[in-house]
C-alpha positions in Angstrom: 277.9 120.1 -60.9 276.6 122.9 -63.3 273.3 124.4 -62.0 271.3 123.5 -65.1 272.6 120.2 -64.7 270.7 120.4 -61.2 267.5 121.6 -62.7 267.3 118.6 -65.5 268.0 115.7 -63.0 264.6 114.3 -61.3 263.6 116.1 -58.0 264.3 114.7 -54.7 263.2 116.0 -51.6 264.3 116.1 -48.0 261.5 117.1 -45.9 262.0 118.2 -41.8 259.0 119.8 -41.6 255.3 119.1 -41.7 254.7 115.4 -43.0 251.8 116.7 -45.1 254.3 118.5 -47.3 256.2 115.1 -48.0 252.7 113.6 -48.7 252.2 116.4 -51.6 255.4 116.3 -52.9 255.2 112.6 -53.2 251.9 112.9 -54.9 253.0 115.1 -57.3 255.1 112.4 -58.6 258.6 113.1 -56.9 260.7 111.5 -54.4 260.4 112.3 -51.1 262.1 111.6 -47.5 260.9 112.2 -44.1 263.1 113.2 -41.9 262.2 112.7 -38.2 263.6 115.7 -36.4 261.4 117.9 -33.5 262.7 121.0 -31.8 263.6 120.5 -28.2 261.2 120.5 -25.4 261.2 124.4 -24.7 262.7 124.6 -21.3 264.8 127.4 -19.2 267.8 128.8 -20.8 270.0 128.7 -17.7 269.0 124.7 -17.4 270.2 124.1 -20.7 273.8 126.2 -20.0 274.3 124.8 -16.5 273.6 121.4 -18.3 276.2 122.2 -21.3 278.8 123.6 -19.1 278.6 120.0 -17.4 278.5 117.6 -19.6 281.5 116.1 -18.5 280.8 115.2 -15.0 276.8 114.4 -16.5 278.6 112.2 -18.9 280.7 109.8 -16.2 278.1 110.1 -13.7 275.4 108.4 -16.2 278.2 105.6 -17.0 278.7 105.0 -13.2 274.4 104.7 -13.3 274.4 102.6 -16.4 276.8 100.0 -15.2 274.9 99.7 -11.7 271.9 99.1 -13.3 273.3 96.7 -15.8 275.1 95.0 -12.8 272.0 94.0 -11.1 271.3 90.5 -10.1 267.6 90.1 -9.1 266.3 87.3 -7.8 263.3 85.8 -5.7 264.3 85.3 -2.1 261.0 84.6 -0.3 257.6 85.7 0.6 256.1 87.4 3.4 253.0 89.4 4.9 253.9 93.6 3.6 253.7 94.2 7.7 256.9 92.3 8.2 259.0 93.2 5.6 258.3 96.7 3.7 260.2 99.5 5.5 257.8 101.9 7.0 254.8 99.7 6.8 251.9 100.3 9.4 248.5 98.9 9.9 246.9 102.3 8.9 249.4 102.7 6.3 248.0 102.2 2.4 250.9 102.0 -0.3 249.4 103.4 -3.6 251.1 103.7 -7.4 252.9 106.8 -8.7 253.8 109.8 -7.0 252.3 111.3 -3.8 248.5 112.1 -3.5 245.9 112.8 -0.9 242.5 111.3 -1.1 240.9 114.5 -2.6 242.9 114.3 -5.8 243.0 110.2 -5.9 241.1 109.2 -9.5 238.5 106.6 -9.2 240.4 103.1 -9.5 242.7 104.3 -6.8 240.0 104.9 -4.5 238.1 101.9 -5.2 241.2 99.9 -4.5 241.7 101.3 -1.4 237.9 100.6 -0.1 238.6 97.2 -1.2 241.7 97.0 0.7 240.0 98.6 4.2 237.5 95.7 3.9 240.1 93.2 2.9 241.8 94.4 6.0 238.4 94.3 8.3 238.2 97.8 8.9 235.6 98.7 6.8 232.3 96.3 6.6 230.6 98.2 3.6 231.8 100.2 0.6 230.5 103.4 2.2 232.4 103.0 5.4 235.5 102.2 3.7 235.1 105.5 1.9 234.0 107.5 5.3 237.1 105.6 7.0 239.5 106.3 3.5 239.0 110.2 3.5 239.5 110.8 7.4 243.1 111.4 8.8 243.0 107.6 10.3 244.2 106.4 7.2 248.1 107.8 5.6 249.3 107.2 2.2 252.6 107.0 0.7 253.6 106.0 -2.9 255.1 102.1 -3.1 258.1 103.7 -4.4 259.0 105.5 -1.2 259.0 101.7 0.5 261.0 100.1 -2.0 257.6 98.9 -3.7 255.7 98.6 -6.9 252.3 98.3 -7.6 250.6 97.3 -10.8 247.5 99.8 -11.9 246.1 101.2 -8.5 249.4 99.7 -6.8 247.5 99.3 -3.4 249.4 97.6 -0.6 248.0 97.1 2.8 249.9 95.4 6.0 248.2 92.0 5.7 248.8 91.6 2.0 251.8 88.7 1.3 254.3 90.2 -1.4 257.1 88.6 -2.9 260.8 89.7 -1.7 263.1 90.2 -4.8 267.2 90.9 -3.6 269.4 92.6 -5.9 272.7 90.2 -5.2 275.1 92.6 -6.7 274.2 95.5 -4.5 272.1 93.8 -1.3 269.0 96.1 -1.8 265.6 94.5 -1.6 262.1 95.5 -3.6 258.5 93.8 -3.2 255.4 93.6 -5.0 251.7 92.0 -4.1 250.9 88.8 -5.8 249.2 89.1 -9.0 245.4 88.5 -9.1 245.1 87.8 -12.8 242.1 89.0 -14.5 238.6 89.9 -14.5 237.2 91.8 -11.3 240.5 92.9 -9.0 241.8 95.4 -6.9 244.5 96.8 -9.2 242.0 98.0 -11.7 240.0 99.5 -8.9 237.3 96.5 -8.4 236.0 96.2 -4.5 232.8 93.7 -4.5 232.5 90.5 -2.9 234.2 88.1 -5.3 237.7 90.5 -5.0 237.7 90.6 -1.1 237.4 86.5 -1.2 239.9 86.0 -3.8 242.5 87.9 -1.8 241.8 86.1 1.6 242.1 82.8 -0.7 245.7 84.5 -1.9 246.9 85.5 1.9 245.5 82.0 3.4 246.1 79.4 0.7 248.3 80.7 -2.1 251.1 82.4 0.1 251.8 79.6 2.2 252.0 77.5 -0.8 254.7 79.3 -2.7 256.5 80.6 0.3 257.2 77.2 0.9 258.6 76.5 -2.4 260.4 79.4 -2.4 262.3 78.6 0.8 263.0 75.1 -0.5 264.3 76.5 -3.8 266.3 79.1 -1.9 266.1 82.0 -5.2 264.7 82.2 -8.3 267.2 84.1 -11.0 264.5 86.4 -12.5 267.1 88.2 -14.8 267.9 85.1 -16.6 264.1 84.4 -16.9 263.5 87.8 -18.2 265.9 87.2 -20.8 264.7 84.2 -22.1 260.9 85.5 -21.9 262.5 88.4 -24.3 263.4 85.8 -27.0 260.5 84.2 -26.6 257.9 86.5 -27.6 257.2 88.6 -23.6 258.3 92.5 -23.1 257.2 91.5 -19.7 255.1 94.7 -18.8 251.9 93.4 -20.7 252.5 90.6 -22.6 254.2 87.7 -19.7 252.8 84.5 -21.3 256.5 82.8 -21.8 257.4 84.6 -18.3 254.8 83.2 -16.4 255.7 79.6 -17.9 259.2 79.6 -16.8 258.2 80.7 -13.4 255.9 77.6 -13.2 258.4 75.5 -14.6 261.1 76.5 -11.8 258.0 76.4 -9.0 255.7 73.5 -9.6 258.0 71.0 -8.6 259.1 72.5 -5.2 255.2 73.2 -4.3 254.3 69.6 -5.0 257.5 68.5 -3.0 256.8 70.7 0.1 253.4 70.8 0.2 250.8 68.1 1.6 247.6 69.2 1.0 247.5 68.5 -2.8 244.0 70.2 -3.2 245.5 73.4 -2.2 249.2 72.8 -4.0 246.7 71.8 -7.2 244.3 75.4 -6.9 247.6 77.3 -6.7 249.3 76.0 -9.4 246.2 76.1 -12.0 245.9 79.6 -11.0 249.5 80.7 -11.9 248.9 78.1 -15.3 245.5 80.5 -16.3 247.1 84.0 -15.3 249.6 84.8 -18.1 250.1 88.3 -15.9 251.4 86.2 -13.1 255.1 87.2 -13.6 254.4 90.9 -14.1 254.7 91.1 -10.3 258.1 89.9 -10.5 259.7 91.5 -13.3 258.4 95.0 -11.9 260.1 94.8 -8.6 263.2 92.7 -10.4 263.3 96.2 -12.4 262.8 98.2 -9.4 265.5 96.6 -7.5 267.9 96.9 -10.4 266.9 100.7 -10.6 267.1 101.4 -7.0 270.6 100.4 -6.5 271.3 103.5 -8.9 269.9 106.4 -6.8 271.8 109.2 -5.4 274.8 109.5 -8.0 275.3 113.5 -8.1 274.9 114.9 -11.6 273.5 111.6 -13.2 270.6 112.7 -15.4 268.9 108.7 -15.7 265.9 108.0 -14.6 264.9 105.5 -11.6 261.7 105.9 -11.9 258.6 106.2 -14.1 255.1 106.0 -12.4 251.5 107.1 -12.3 249.0 107.1 -9.9 246.0 107.9 -12.4 246.0 111.5 -12.2 249.8 112.6 -12.1 252.6 111.2 -14.1 256.1 111.3 -11.7 259.8 110.8 -12.5 262.8 110.3 -10.4 266.3 110.9 -11.4 269.4 109.0 -9.7 270.9 112.8 -9.6 268.0 114.3 -7.4 267.8 112.0 -4.5 264.0 111.4 -4.0 262.5 114.7 -5.5 259.5 113.9 -7.6 258.8 115.7 -10.8 255.2 115.5 -12.1 252.8 116.5 -15.2 248.9 115.0 -15.8 248.8 111.4 -16.6 247.4 111.1 -20.2 244.8 108.5 -21.1 246.0 105.4 -23.1 245.5 104.9 -26.7 243.3 101.5 -26.3 242.0 98.7 -27.7 238.4 98.7 -25.2 236.5 95.8 -24.0 233.3 95.6 -26.1 230.6 98.4 -24.4 233.7 100.5 -22.8 235.2 103.9 -25.2 238.1 106.1 -24.1 235.4 108.5 -22.8 235.4 105.3 -20.1 239.3 105.3 -19.6 240.8 106.9 -16.7 244.3 108.3 -17.5 247.5 106.3 -17.6 248.0 104.7 -13.9 250.3 102.2 -12.1 254.0 101.1 -11.2 254.2 98.9 -13.9 256.3 101.9 -16.1 259.0 100.4 -14.0 259.5 97.8 -16.4 260.1 100.4 -19.2 262.4 102.5 -17.0 264.5 99.3 -16.8 264.7 99.2 -20.2 261.4 96.4 -20.4 258.3 97.1 -21.5 257.6 99.1 -24.4 261.4 99.9 -24.8 261.8 96.0 -25.8 258.1 95.7 -27.8 260.1 94.6 -30.6 260.3 91.5 -29.1 256.6 91.2 -28.5 254.9 92.7 -31.6 251.7 91.3 -31.1 250.9 94.3 -28.3 250.5 96.6 -30.7 247.5 95.1 -32.1 245.9 96.8 -29.0 245.9 99.4 -30.9 245.3 98.2 -34.8 249.2 98.7 -35.2 252.0 96.5 -37.0 254.9 94.6 -36.4 257.0 97.3 -38.0 255.5 99.7 -35.6 256.7 97.4 -32.6 260.2 97.5 -34.3 259.9 101.1 -34.9 259.3 101.9 -31.1 261.8 100.5 -30.2 264.5 101.7 -32.5 263.3 105.4 -31.2 264.0 104.3 -27.7 267.6 103.7 -28.4 267.4 108.0 -29.6 266.9 108.9 -25.4 268.5 106.3 -23.6 272.4 106.2 -21.8 273.4 102.5 -23.6 271.9 99.1 -24.3 271.7 95.9 -21.9 273.9 93.5 -21.6 271.6 90.6 -21.0 268.4 91.7 -22.1 268.2 91.1 -25.9 266.0 91.5 -28.8 266.0 88.8 -31.6 264.5 90.4 -34.4 267.3 93.4 -34.0 269.8 90.6 -34.2 270.0 89.9 -30.5 270.6 93.9 -29.6 270.7 94.9 -26.1 267.4 96.7 -25.0 267.4 100.5 -25.0 268.3 101.0 -20.8 268.5 104.2 -18.5 266.4 106.9 -19.8 268.7 110.0 -20.1 266.5 113.3 -19.4 268.7 115.4 -21.2 268.0 113.3 -24.7 264.4 113.4 -24.0 264.7 117.3 -23.8 266.7 117.6 -26.3 265.0 115.2 -29.1 261.8 115.7 -28.1 260.7 111.9 -27.3 259.3 110.4 -24.2 259.2 107.0 -23.1 256.8 104.7 -25.0 254.9 102.7 -22.5 252.4 100.1 -23.0 249.8 99.7 -20.1 246.1 98.3 -19.1 243.3 100.6 -19.0 241.0 101.0 -15.9 237.5 102.4 -16.0 237.4 106.0 -14.5 234.6 105.3 -11.7 235.7 103.1 -8.7 234.4 99.4 -8.8 234.0 98.6 -12.5 237.9 97.5 -13.2 239.6 97.2 -16.5 238.2 98.1 -19.8 241.0 97.7 -22.1 244.6 97.4 -22.8 246.6 99.7 -24.9 250.3 102.0 -25.2 250.9 105.9 -25.0 253.7 107.8 -25.1 254.8 109.7 -21.5 253.7 113.1 -21.2 256.6 115.8 -21.6 255.8 118.0 -18.4 257.6 115.5 -16.1 260.7 115.2 -17.9 261.0 119.0 -18.6 260.8 119.6 -14.9 263.2 117.0 -13.9 265.5 118.5 -16.3 265.2 122.0 -14.5 265.4 119.9 -11.2 268.3 118.5 -12.2 270.2 121.4 -13.8 269.5 123.9 -10.6 271.8 121.3 -8.7 274.8 121.6 -10.8 
């Protein structure tokens, strides 16, 4: 084509820079397309060299890790008290969400939940006494993730709390999680008033034995099947669990009626589950945990097996780096706040529930649950784009968890830290929001993109082992 012919054609622009340039071109009457591209994350050049030199080994390791994750078969096999079943649990040990942290660095919601847990355990008679005990050397702290467990929001598990027991039937490993308290003033959001302790005691003394008997009769509840169906029904099993809870209710209700003679207690438990759409969250989390834990300790793998937040730090663990944590500051979500609250009231992101995103659910499957983006004024198209973006940073697609709107394409699964760094795209997470002060509770719900720092450090940490 002659150069004069080019200049006689209508201008069409492909822009890879600032989006404002595309907007200026369009305002001038020309066509312009914006290329979604960002420069890679700035990491140690020596780490990049090691990653490139080990490309074949990493690819083989990631293929193995993804196969293990996808082959996982999480089932609910029972309930018990935390002290009886959680590895390493002790009476003076409090498990929390996220990476390791000491009392002096803990955020308000975590401190509030610990205060409530110590009162629930009968180790303190007042919030003041509990706070003093919590700050002493008599109480030990450890991440849930280091004890085959997960906890939503503050993530607190104490010795007397009932927990679900999930088994990965494909590999034999177990995962644990407390029962969901519902909404309102609840421990997981840092509330610790009398109504919080009363509800926890009811869950221990009434709901736990009812559910334990029902699950014992059933023998097992196939969680992977429920999750797969839930995605087809509008859930992403992190912030939206209405379908998952309904399917679980259908599985449990007949067994509850058949096994529990106290009809009043049985009815109260059924009504509690029926009125708590988030009840299934505390099963989708350990289901994801059980599948991901089986893929630990695979040399050279750059696939993430944990994303978790404690309200102060955001932590990542990789399949190829053992139990090492890579952390960075947690961010405050973009959220729809309850009346009377604003972003200034919000605590930075908190909770182990990002294990769902790590397993290809939650924000990674948000195209199945577009209603969630209304939390921040988004659209259904935004939800689809969030999921499409996550395919860019994952090792593969799920063979069971599928998204109807994307022609039943498998959810993006297996976060590859190399791709996060190379494409400068961080995982998309939907989440609840806790007040930054202890004792207040939930103030909203929203979404965020994970901070880049933990992934940068994980990338460099894996490179040191190559």
